[in-house]
C-alpha positions, 0 to 999 in steps of 0.5 A: 344808378343801379343799372349803371352799377350793374353794367360796371359789374359786368365790365369791371369784374365785381360780384357775379350772380349765383350762390356765394358758396359756388366754388367753395372748395376752390375759394378755400384752397385759394385761402389756405396759403394765407390760413396755415402758418407754414413758416411758424411751427409755434403758430402751427402748434397753436392751431393744433391746440385750438382744434383739441380744445374744440373737440374737448368742448364737444365732449363736455356738451354731452356730459353737462345735461347728464350730470344735470339729470343725475342731480335732479333724479337724486334730489327727487328720489324718495330714498333719503338714505342716499347722500346729497349729490354734492359730487354731481353738483361739483362736477356739473358746475366744473363742466359749466365753467369749462363749457360756458353758456349764458354768461360767457364762452367758458374757460376753454372757449376763452383760452381758444380765443386767446391762442387764436389771436396770433393765428388770426393776425398772421392770416390778416397780415399775409392777406393784406401785404400780399394783396397790397403788393399785388396791387402795386405790381399791377400795370400802370394801365390798371392804376389809371383806370382804378377808383381808389376809394373802391379799391381801398374798401374792397381791401378792407372788406376782403381782409375782415371777411376772411378773418370772420370766415375762419373764425365762424366757419371752423369754430362755430358752424362746424362745431354746431353741426357736430353737436346736432349729429351727436344730439340726434344719436344721443336722443335715439339711444338714450330715449327712443327713435321718436326723440331723434326723429323729431330733432332730425326733422326740426334740424333739417327744416331749420337748416333748409329754410336758413339756407334757402332764405339766406341764398334769396337774400344774397342778391340784396347783399351784393347790390348793397356792396355795389352801392357802398362801393359806389358811395365810397368811390364818389366820396373819395373822388369828390374830396380828391378834386376839392379844388376843382369843385370850388373853382366851378362852385359845385359844392351843392352838386357834389353834396346832392350826388353823394346824398343820392349814392347814400339813398341808393345804398340805404334802399338795398340796406333796407331789403337786406335787413328786412329779409333778415327779419323774415329769416329770424321769424321763420327760425324762431317758429321752427325751433320753438315748434320742435321744442314744444313737440319734444317737450310734450312727448317727454312730459307725457312719458314722464307722466306715464312713468316711463321716464324720470323727472331727470330725463325731462330736465336732461332733454330740456337742458340738451335742447336748450343747449342746442338752441343757443348755437342754432339761434346763431347758426342762421346769423353765422351762415349769413355772415359767412355768406357775406364774407364770401360775397365780400371776398369776391371783389378781393378775388377779382383783385387777386386775379387781375393779371400782372401785365408787366412782369419779370420774365423767366430767367430775368437777371438784375441790372447792374449799375455801371460807371458808364451810362448805358446806350438805349436803342429802340428797335422797330417798337410798336405799342397800343392800348387799343389795336385799332388806335396805334400809339407808336408805329415802327419807332427805331432810334439810338441814344448813345450812352452819356448823351441827351435825346429830346422828344418833341411833337404835338399832344398825343404823338406818343412822347410820354408813352416812349418814356414810360416804355423805357421804365417798363410802365408798359411793355412793347407790343412788338419790337424791343428796347435795348440797354447795352445790347440786351433787351430790357425785358431780360432784366428784373423790373426793380433793378431796371427802374432802380437805375432810372430817374424820372421827373414826371410832368404831373408831380404827385407828392406823399402827404409827408414832409419835404424831407421825406419826399426828397429822400424817397429817391434814396432812403439811406441818404444823409441830411446833407445829401438831401440838402445838396440835391435840393440846392441842385434843384434850386429849391433849398432856399424856398424850403428854408423860408418855410417855418418848419423847413424840411419838416414842412408837411406838403399835404395830400398830393402836395397840394400845399405847394405851388406847381413849381415847388412840387416840380423842383422837389421831384427834380431834387428827389431824382437827382438824389437817386443818382441814376444812370439814366434820366428821363424828364417828362416836360419837367419844367412846364410848371416853372416860370422863365427865371426858375426854368433857366436855373433848373435847366442849368442843373438838368444840363449838369446832371445829364452831362454824364448820364444817358438822358431822355427829355420830353420837351414842351418848350423847345428852348430847353433842348437846344443843346441836346445831342439829337432831337426826334420829332414825332407825329402820330406815333412815328418819327418824322424828323431827327437831328440836332437843333441846328440841323432841324432848323436848316431842314425847314421842316416840322421842327422849324415850324414849331420853333418859329411858332414858339419864338413868336409867342415868346416875343408877344409875351 
């Protein structure tokens, strides 16, 4: 399984090998637009104030040990003429209140956390909305290949990782490194160079081993992410296909398959956690070894009366003050590194090229009272260049008329319908609306004037009313019901206990195929488009309902430019023209009568279907 996922990694732009810190500045630059609230001066002020608070804590960290030393030296003094050090104690406790420690983050830390909430929410909102919009903007071809569970997991992990990155990088890692540098210089000037040297060597060893071991652990974390993606994808895919699983009695197979994916994930999880334990042990030895050396040296100098007892307390307090964030710095480094690893998947999503996009200078398509004329001019299209789908297709659909596409499966009928809506863009040639290339219009405006009833209708897991209203969100209840009546679904809806408030279930699974298709037709009719596309829109209906729907379709198509992808030829006999496709080429064209008289491919299909109807 791991090898399969590695292959997917190479092909699918999942995490790559190497350090997660590779391209750090480029990654950070990519995130800056999401991190800095450019349109909100109030949030910018919060960011600046948080930085000021961060600097204030660094200053306080220096003075806390100093006042601790003053208290101890005063109390240890043999000279009782001095006043008891209440002022030092008061200042020391006040500084500890601001600084925090073992009992919390302190007033300044908590205030910074409070102020940062809105900034963090802004970042999270910008990233989630931007990524979600980008995914929706990707071509249909990308969506047909995606794994929904994996994409959702990548979005969740990426968003949370960015929040963690900002929090830990700017408010933990950087401040700790500054504290270390200040401590080294302070020890050198307050005591002597040996104190600074011991601390410097300890910090170099600590940070070096932390980086080396954490980089070694990177491969385990990446593999764990891949296994988690695989587990999520398998779980979602299995649940989405629950009906198929039951048809083939594959419940045990799916459960075992899911168990194997969990087992593979747990193997990588063990490696990740075991290597973390090794890192913690090494860090513990380095820090405590340094503490032992510096404490022994300081104690000897106190014994030699070169330093005071207060100096020993200052050294111990300062070092312990450093040890607390240092104990976390390994974890923080790991968390930040994991954040980068988690974001690699998200960056791959962000870097996915939008194949179908608005051209420079594109303009909105203005809906007109007269339905547009649609023309295919030498259109060629393919997903794989070695397997062309459409080859030099040319024809015209006069405004307000119906053109039907027929042919065997895989002849390119549905592809032509998707090209009109710009789900894909032609490879060569062009599609023209009223004399203008459809690529000269913005996608949203073009699709806004086209209504599509697909063969495979998928509904939102919401009410029937919502699904019909999706065609025109500002529609009134009366308009929704009129569209349902036109689609011959109103009476069926009213028979449900909750009527239009009935929830259809995930992908509309609570409804029959015919009910879903009629709701799709009602949704399209409510949109009142200038162009209508029916992709085998009555394929899931019985003969009686089909005749009723066909009447509605004919009425709705009367004043609109209509393209019909037909399976049952009986539904297109009144079409203005019929195109017969074979292997991506138009081999016949004409009206129903003309094609029958020609005695070609269409006549053969008509005769074949007529015999099937007689048998039924």
